[in-house]
C-alpha positions as CSV (number, residue, x, y, z in Angstrom):
1,M,-30.2,-103.7,63.3
2,N,-30.9,-101.9,60.0
3,I,-34.4,-101.0,61.2
4,N,-33.1,-99.2,64.2
5,V,-30.6,-97.2,62.2
6,E,-33.3,-96.2,59.7
7,F,-35.6,-95.2,62.5
8,Y,-32.9,-93.0,64.1
9,D,-32.2,-91.4,60.7
10,I,-35.9,-90.7,60.2
11,C,-36.1,-89.2,63.7
12,Y,-33.0,-87.0,63.0
13,V,-34.5,-85.7,59.7
14,M,-37.8,-85.0,61.4
15,A,-36.1,-83.2,64.3
16,G,-34.1,-81.1,61.8
17,F,-37.3,-80.1,60.0
18,F,-38.9,-79.2,63.3
19,V,-36.0,-77.0,64.4
20,A,-35.8,-75.4,60.9
21,S,-39.5,-74.6,61.0
22,I,-39.1,-73.0,64.4
23,V,-36.2,-70.9,63.3
24,F,-38.0,-70.0,60.0
25,G,-41.1,-69.1,62.0
26,F,-39.2,-66.6,64.2
27,Y,-37.6,-65.1,61.1
28,I,-41.0,-64.6,59.5
29,L,-42.4,-63.0,62.7
30,K,-39.4,-60.6,62.7
31,L,-40.0,-59.7,59.0
32,K,-43.7,-59.0,59.7
33,K,-42.7,-56.7,62.5
34,D,-40.3,-54.9,60.3
35,I,-42.9,-54.5,57.6
36,K,-45.4,-53.0,60.1
37,I,-42.8,-50.5,61.2
38,L,-41.9,-49.5,57.7
39,K,-45.6,-49.1,56.8
40,R,-46.1,-46.8,59.8
41,Q,-43.1,-44.7,58.8
42,Y,-44.4,-44.5,55.2
43,E,-47.9,-43.5,56.4
44,K,-46.4,-40.8,58.6
45,K,-44.3,-39.4,55.7
46,S,-47.2,-39.5,53.3
47,I,-49.4,-37.7,55.9
48,G,-46.7,-35.1,56.4
49,A,-46.5,-34.6,52.6
50,D,-50.2,-34.2,52.4
51,D,-50.1,-31.7,55.2
52,S,-47.4,-29.6,53.6
53,S,-49.3,-29.5,50.2
54,L,-52.4,-28.5,52.1
55,R,-50.5,-25.7,53.9
56,V,-49.2,-24.5,50.5
57,K,-52.7,-24.4,49.1
58,T,-54.0,-22.5,52.1
59,L,-51.3,-20.0,51.9
60,E,-51.9,-19.5,48.2
61,N,-55.6,-18.9,48.9
62,K,-54.7,-16.3,51.6
63,I,-52.4,-14.5,49.2
64,K,-55.1,-14.4,46.5
65,T,-57.6,-13.0,49.1
66,L,-55.1,-10.3,50.2
67,E,-54.3,-9.4,46.6
68,T,-58.0,-8.9,45.8
69,A,-58.5,-6.8,49.0
70,L,-55.4,-4.7,48.1
71,K,-56.8,-4.1,44.6
72,K,-60.1,-3.0,46.0
73,Q,-58.4,-0.6,48.3
74,M,-56.3,0.8,45.5
75,E,-59.4,1.5,43.4
76,K,-60.9,3.6,46.2
């Protein structure tokens, strides 16, 4: 009689671990998906920041070119 009770207890514990591992696995998959989404958002923002700094540098170079051209025209 005691062997049957112990066997059922062991089965319940193993089933509990199995169900917990499935639930935990789904949770891990959801976290990995969220991390990928956040990485993509971060990459898009960093690319946008690089883009804007590049635009500023380009505009500064254009301004310098126009200033030198204006100075040359003023000298003539």
